[in-house]
C-alpha positions, 0 to 999 in steps of 0.5 A: 500499500502507498499513501498519496496524500503528500502529492502536491502540485500548484496550479498556475499556467492559465486562468478562466474568466467570464470577460474572455469567453465566447457565448457558446462552449464549441468555440471556447473548446476549439480555442482550448483544443488548438492552444493545448496542441500548440503547446505540445506535451500531449501525444494525443490532444483528441483523447478523451474518456467516454462514460456510459451507463451499461447494461448492468447498471454500472457506469464504465469509462474508457479512453477513445479518440475525438475524430470531428467536432462541430457546432452540432457536436462531437463524433467518434467512431466504435463497433455498435455491437461493442459493450460501449455501443449497446450501452449508448443504444440503451441509454444515449445519455453520456459523458465526455471528458478531456484532461489536458495536463500540460495546460491544466485543463479539464473539459467535461461534456454531458451529452445525448449520443446518436448514431452518425449518418451512414454517409459520414461513417462510410467517409470516414471508414473510407479514410482509414488504412487498410489495416485499420478497416480489416481490424474493425471487421475482424474484432467482435468487439468486447466478446470473449476470445480464446486467445490473441491467436484467433484475431491474428489468424482471422486477419490473415485470412482477410488479408488474402480475402481482400486482396485487390479489393475494396474494403466496405464499412460493415454495418455494425461499425460507425459513428456516434454524435454526441450533442452536448447539453452541458460543457464544463471547462475547468482551469487549474488555479492556485491554492485550489481555487480552480476556475470552473465555467459551466454552459448549459443548453436552454430550450431556445438553443442558448447557452446559460453560463454560470461559474461554479465553486471549486 
């Protein structure tokens, strides 16, 4: 066992003030995303944690890659038959979170997920390397398998079967669009008095902005 109570860090790299933020959270997310990217020190700026409520009633979080964001929401791709995909189909209320340690920032997004249009999923799948395409077809994601050899042998067979052929997106694989209803921006500050700004979507599609106590 190890006692971590003496781990300490002072947060002092930036600030988040109401006088300098836009009226909608997507513009602020875009600003932060590129500031983190330009600052460096993060291997995958688009890595995010996706939290769902599973069919067993328990929450579960995992890291996936954000592939696109627009004023409509945030898009990632997965196997619809996976544990994650089934959880979202059963309960589309999910949470996305980003932690960018280099600038001492977090973004937490509550939203409602829906499948992207087929042409959007097709377009992204087509952009992937052939190995990634075949990997998506090979894996019955989240299913129990006897060994890794099973996957590798199945991949080898598919490589032969699709040699010189177009690899089309399988119906069980595609995108989810997460439409945000609440977005919280967290900026580390000294003495644990962190800045927390929350955007909440209103009935008229405007955003209510509040400062939360740290």
